[in-house]
N, C-alpha and C positions, 0 to 999 in steps of 0.2 A: 338635106330634107328636114331633119329634126330642128336644125337651126332656123329654117324658114317657119316651121310650125311654132317654135317658141316666140319668134318675132310677131307672127299673126296673133298668137295668144296674148302677148303683152299689149299689143295695140288695141285688141278687143277689151281687155281689162281696163286700160286707160280711158276708154270711151264709156264703158259701163259703170265703173266704180264711182266716179264723181257724182253721177246722176243718182246712183243708189244711196250714197252717203247723204246727199242733199235731201232725198226723199225720207230717209230714216232719221233725219235731224230732230232732236228733241230740244226743249227749252234749256238754255244754260241758266246759271244763277243770275247773271246780269240781265238776261232776257226777262226772267221772272220778275225782277225788281222793276224793270221798265214797264212790263205789262200791268203790274200792280200799282202804278203811280196814282191812277184815279182813286183806288181804294185807300192808299196811304193818305192822300189829300183829304178824303172824307172822314177818316177816323183818327188822324194824328192827334195825340194828346195836347200838343201846343195850341190847337184851336179850341180846346175845352178849358181854357184857363179860368173862366168864370163858373165852371161846373165841376167842382172837385170830385164828386162821386163818379160821374161819367168818365172823367179824365183817368181816374185810378183804374176803372174797369178796362178801358182801352189800353192803358200802359201794360197791365198784366196780361191781357189777351195778346197783345203784340209780341211780348216776350215768348209766349208759348207758341205762337204762330211762327216766329223766326226759328225757334228750335225745331219745329216740324219741318220747315223748309230746309234747314241745314242737314237734317237727317236724310232727307230725300236725295241730297247731293253726295252723301257718303258712299263710296264704292262698297258693294257687298252688304249694305245695311238692309235687313229684312224684317226686323221686329217693329211693325207699324201697328200702333193701337189707335182706335178711333179717338179723335180729339175734338171735344165740343168747345166752341168759342162763342163769346158774346161780345159784340161791339155796339157802340153808339155811333150811328152814321149821320153825319151832318147833312142838312138839307141845303142844296146848292142854290135854290131859288125860292125863298120862303113865301114870296108874294105871288108865285105862279099858281094859276088855276089848275095845273096838272099835278100838283103835289099830292101824293098818296095820303089817304086819311090816316094812315098809321103814324105819320109824323106828329110829334108832340108840338105844343105851342112854343116850346123853346127852340124849335128848329132842328131837332134831331130825333131819330127813332132807334129803338133797340132791335138788333138783329142777332139771332142765334143760329148756328149751323154746326154740323159735325163733319170733320174731315176724315175720309177713309181712303183717299187716293194714294197711289204709289209712284206717281211721277209728277214732275213740276207743272206740265201743261194742264193736266186734269185738275190739279190743285188750284192753279191760278183761275181757271174757268169756273170752278166751284165757288171760289171766294167772290168773284165778280158777280156771278149769277145770284148768289145768296143775298148780296147787297143791292141787287137791282141796278148794277152798273154795266155799261156797255162793254161788249167783248169783241167789237169789230176790229179794234187795233191789234188784237192778239193774232189775227189771221196773217198779218204781215211778218210775224215772228215765227210762224210755223206753217208747213204745208197742210193740206186737208188730211183728214183721218184715213181716207182711202189710199192716198199715196204712201202713208206710213205703213199701212197694212201690206201693200204690195212690196215695199222695200224690205219689210221684215221677212218676207218669203225668200228673199235673195241673200240678205246678210243677217248675221247674228240671230238666226232662227233658234229659239230655245227648244231644248229637247222636251217633248211632252210624253211622259211615260204613261203606260196603261195603269189603271188602278191596282191591278194584281201585283205590279212591281212594288208598290208601297206596302201592300199586305204581306208579301213574301219577305221583303228586306227589313221591315219595321221602321223604315224612314218615314218622315212626315210629308204628307202631300201639301205643297205650298198653296195650291188653289183651295184646298179644303180649309187650311189654316186661315186664309184670307176671308173666306165665306163665313167662318165662325166668328172672326173678329168683327165682321160687319154686322152679324146678327146679335152679338153679345154687347150690351152697353155696360160701361164701367160701373161697378157696384162699390159701395163704401168699403165692404170687407175686403174685396179683392185689391182695391187701391191701397188700403192700409197695409195689407200683406206685402205689397210690392215696395212701399215707400217708408214704412215705419223705421227700418234700420237706418236708412240714410238720414231721416229726420232726427233720430236720436243722436247720431254722430255729429250733425251740425249743431244741435242744441247743446250738447256737452262742450263743444268747442267754443260756443258763444257765452257760456256761463260766467267766465271771468269778466268779460266785457259788460254783461248785463249788471253785474254787481258794481262795476265801475260807473255805469250810467246812473244807477240809483244813487250812488254816493255823490256824484257830481250834481245831480238834480236836487238832492236834499240840501247840500251845502249852499248852492247858489240861491235856492228858494228861501232858505233861512237867512242867509246874509243880506239879500236884497228885499226880504219880506214880501216875496211874490205870492200871489194866490195860487198860481200853477205855472208849469212850463210844459208846452205841448208842441206837437209837430203836425203840420197840415197833411203831409204825405207819409207813406209808409217807408221811410228811409231805413237802412240797416242800422244795427246797434253801433257799429264802428263809426258810421257817418254821424250819428247823433252824439256820440261821445266827442267826436272832433268839434262839432258845433258848440258844445258846452265848454270844452277846453278853450275855444276861441273867445267865448263870452267871459270866461274866467280871467283870461289875460287882459281883456278890456277893463274889467272890474279893478284889477290891480294897477293898471296904468292910468285910468281916468275915473276914479271912484266918484268924483264930484258930479259927473254927468248923469249918474244913475240915481240921484237922490229923489227923483219924482216917480219911481216905479212902484212904490209901496202899495200893496193890495191889488196889483194888476196881474193879469195873465199874459205871459209872454209866449208867442207862437213863432216857431221857425217855419218859414214858408218861401214862396218864390220871389217876393218883393217886400220892401221895407215900408213902414208907415204905421198907421193905426187902422184897425179893421172896423167895419160897421158895428160890430158887437162891442167895441171899446177895448179890444186887445192890442197889445204892442206887437207888431209884426217885424221880424228880422229876416231880411232876404239872405238865403244861404249862399248866394253868389256875390253878395256885397262884402266890402272890406270894412275894417273898423271905422274908417273915416265916415262911411255912410251910416253905420249904426250910431256913431256919436252924434251925427246931425239929428237923427230921429229922437234920441234921448233929450237933446237940447230943445227940440220943438214940442216936447210933451205939454208944457203949460198952454201953448196955443191949441194943441189937439183937445185938451180938456175943455177949453172955452167953446170950441166948435161942437164938442159932444153935448154941451148944455143947450146950445142952439138947436141941435138935432132933436133932443128930447122935447124941447118946446114945440118944434114943428110936429112931432108925432102926437103930442097932446092936442094941438090945434086941429089936426086932421081928425082925430078921434071925436072932438066936439062937433065938427061939421057932419060927421057920419053917425050920429046917434049914440056915441059912446063906445063904438067898437074899438078894440085895442090894436094899435099898429105895432107889430113885432118884427124882429129879424131872427130867422132860424138858421144858425150856422150850418147844421147838418143837411139842410135841404136847399139853401139858397147859394148862389154864386158868391165867392169870396170877394167882397167889395171893400174898398178903402172907405174911411170915414167921409172923405171929400166926395167920393162917388155916390155914396148913399145919401148924403145931405142934398146933393144936386137932384137926385131922384125924388126925395121928399118935397123939396122946394117946388119943383116942376108940377108935381101932383097937387100940392096945396094951392098953387096959383090957379090951376084948372078948377078946383073945387070952389074957390072963392068966386070965380066968374059964373059958375053954374048955379050956385046957391040951392043945392038939393034940399027938399023939404023933409028931412028926417026928424022924427020926434025926438027931443032930447032924452038921452039915456035909454032909448027903446032897444038899442043893440048892445047894451052892457053885458059883459061876459063872453062876447064873441071876439074873435081874433082875425086879423088879416095881415098878409105880407104884400109888399110891393115888388114887382119885377118889371124891368124895362124892355125885356126881350120876348114878352108874350103878347098875344093878339086878342085873347078873349078871357073873361073872368072864369074862375073855376073854384070848386069846393074840394079841398083835399080830404082824403079818408081820415086824417087825424083831426079834422074839424075846423081848420083855419081856411079863410078865403085867400085865394091868390089873385091879386088885382093888377092888371097891366096899367102902367102909368098913362098910356095913351087910350085907355078905355073911355068910351062915350058915357058921359054922366047919367043919361037916362037909362042906358043899358045896365050901368053899375047899380043904380037904385033898384031897378026891377029885379036884378039877379040876387042882390043881398036880401031883399025882403022875401023873395020866393024861397030862398034856401036857408033862411034863418033857423027854422025849427030843426031841419036836418043837420045843420052845423052844430047846434046845441047837443043833439044826440051823439054826433061823432066825437065831440069833445069829451062827453061822459064816457064813451067807449074807450077813448084814448087813455084816460086816467086808469081805467080797469086794465087795459092792455099793458100799460107800463108796469103796473104792479105784478101782473101775471108773468111778464117777460123777465123781470128781475128775479122772481121766485124760481122760475124754470132754469135760469142761468146758474143760480146758487145751487139748486138741486143737482143739475147736471155736473157742475164742477165737483161737487162732493161725491157723487156716485162714481164718477170715472177717475177720481183723484187727479184732476187736471191742475196744473200750476196756474193756468189762466184760460178763460173762455171769453171770447169777444167777437164782435161782428164788424164787417166793413160798413161805412156810412150808407152805402147804396142798398144795404139789406134792411128792409122795413121791419117793424115790430111784429106784424102779422106773419111774415116769413120766418123770423127768428123763433117765434112761439111754436109754429108748425114744426120747424127743424128740431127744436129741443124736445118736444113731445115725442117725436119718433126716435130720437137718440136714446131717450130713457127706456124705450122698449127693447133696446139692443144690449148685448153683452160685449163690451169693447175693451178688453184688457190692454190693447195696444196704446190707449190714450193716457195711461198712468204717468203723471209727471210732465205731460206735454203741454204745449201752448196751442190751443185750437182756435182757428179763426173761421167764422161762418162767412162764406163768400158766394160767388156765382160759379166757381170752377174749382177743380182740384189743382193743388200746387203745394210744393214745399219751399218755403221762403229761405233766404240765404242764412238766416240765423236759427233754422230748425222749426219754425212755426208751421203747423199743418193747416192748410186751407182746404175746406170742403164746401161744395155747393149747398145752399140751404135746402134745395129740393133733391138731395142725394137719393140714389136708388138702392134698395136692399136686395 
């Protein structure tokens, strides 16, 4: 009889268990990646090649998001802190009439959200909803929430203790901990408390490499008579040393090809050539053969640069004396050839339209050209941002209407730059920082606000540290502390 009962029990379990397991199924790591494909496509840094500021923000946010997702998949991991992320999300159809107004003229918008979830499915849905992306495809990866609730009553039902249990034993109530984490936002002091020791350890480890980097940079700059050596992206110290060692080997092997670099700025970036600002770009993925070709072409680049300056001057004359400039920190990284083509196209359009600007009426004003915008705008720093495809009549009306405001903004810009520099020096001195700097995506207004509030605090943690003002909290691989400009106290 007992044998029959065991057989019946086994058959019943075989029938019930697969259904329960299916119902209680949660997203796997592979499922989460598949579900987030539309998100990755919208924010992937490779699509922001011409927007270095936004690319850097997305790169850093993706690293932190991946860490959060990895922690969710670790068995027994319970220490989840709210994580605030900022992404620039690409517009899929820039010409569509359904595009939200929050999209910028460059075809992307900034999205910020805080992750507080403790499972992959909720996290995926939060990310997609925050970025206004469809979640319909997620349904095929998981059953509805009601089925999961029913399944949990059958299998793996967690024990829910009465509140008196935690009071009597002194153990922490996990539900109460989660609620507190959701209520409490990360503050500067608490974050420094948790991360200062790790940052100091990384910083000490990086000190020999930092000295090596400074030595290599000084020797190469002096030997080649360069104005400066810079990096477009925030690569680690070891990576930068490797790049300078590679350049040093080329100097030893082919010194004759570097005879035309005197007085120039050299930038390590994603591609080789000459930038619109006239800097020599060395692609970090290129070999010596490609670098050698760039150095050999420098005389031709210098000729093209003269033609570019002539075009800027001609455009200025046609537009009442307004100065045409290129701002590295704010504009996409363009090659000299790309920027010349942009100027040439715009100049031809101006010649055909013959706008009646009074000569020198706009002297003292500034403008930049961008090919991926749809309407002219006035930046808070005082320069006009003009699309190459802008209608001439619209352009004329906009510049004349905003000229006085532009002059006021330019005056404020000069004052802000002085204030920002003074606050950086004061903050560096007060906290005994080794270095205080900001990411390119942080504006002067944001930096000034951040420094003013920092100076009201007592922060002994910062002595001897490298502090970067950013949009999020992070400790870089070489020990630099990153804090958001709008940190909470």
